[in-house]
C-alpha positions in Angstrom: 62.5 1.2 53.7 59.3 2.8 52.7 58.7 5.8 55.0 59.1 9.4 54.0 62.1 9.9 56.3 64.0 7.0 54.7 63.2 8.1 51.1 64.5 11.6 51.7 68.1 11.5 50.4 69.0 14.8 52.0 68.8 13.5 55.5 71.7 11.8 57.1 71.4 8.4 58.8 71.5 10.1 62.2 68.5 12.2 61.3 66.5 9.1 60.2 67.0 6.9 63.2 64.1 6.6 65.7 61.5 8.3 63.6 59.5 5.6 61.7 57.6 2.9 63.5 57.1 1.1 60.2 60.8 0.7 59.8 61.2 -0.5 63.4 58.4 -3.0 62.9 60.1 -4.4 59.8 63.4 -4.7 61.7 61.7 -6.5 64.6 60.1 -9.0 62.1 63.5 -9.5 60.5 65.0 -10.3 63.9 62.1 -12.6 64.8 62.7 -14.5 61.5 66.4 -14.6 61.1 67.6 -15.4 64.6 65.5 -18.6 65.0 66.5 -19.8 61.5 70.1 -19.4 62.3 69.7 -21.0 65.7 67.7 -24.0 64.5 69.4 -24.6 61.2 72.9 -23.2 61.2 74.3 -22.9 64.8 76.0 -26.3 64.6 78.1 -25.1 61.5 79.1 -21.5 62.4 81.8 -21.4 59.7 79.6 -22.2 56.7 78.7 -19.5 54.2 75.0 -19.8 54.9 75.6 -19.4 58.7 77.8 -16.4 58.3 75.3 -14.7 56.0 72.5 -15.3 58.4 74.6 -14.0 61.3 75.5 -10.9 59.4 71.9 -10.1 58.4 70.5 -10.9 61.8 73.3 -8.9 63.6 72.9 -5.9 61.3 69.1 -5.8 61.8 69.5 -6.2 65.5 72.1 -3.3 65.7 69.9 -1.1 63.6 66.8 -1.8 65.6 68.7 -1.1 68.8 69.8 2.3 67.5 66.3 3.1 66.5 65.0 2.1 69.9 67.7 4.1 71.8 67.0 7.3 69.8 63.2 7.0 69.6 62.5 8.7 73.0 64.6 11.7 71.9 62.7 12.0 68.6 59.2 11.8 69.9 59.0 15.5 71.0 60.6 16.9 67.8 58.1 18.3 65.4 57.8 16.6 62.1 59.2 18.4 59.0 56.7 19.8 56.5 56.3 18.1 53.2 
C-alpha cells in the first residue's frame, strides 16, 4: 500500500491497522470487484484453480478490511507520529 504507515517497516501490523483511509478504500474496491467476479463467473465450479484463487484474494481482502474497520475507532483519537 502507499500510505506512510504502510511504508514504515519499523511498525508492526497491529500498529498499522485502522490508520489509513486510502488503504481501506483500496480494500473496499478490491472487495467490490473480486466478490462479484467470483459469484458470477466461478461460483458454479468452486474446486477450480481460478475459483480458489479468487476466493483466497477476496477473503483475504475482506478479513483485512474488517480488521481495519474494527480498529479504526480506537485509532482516531491517537495523535499521529511526527515525520
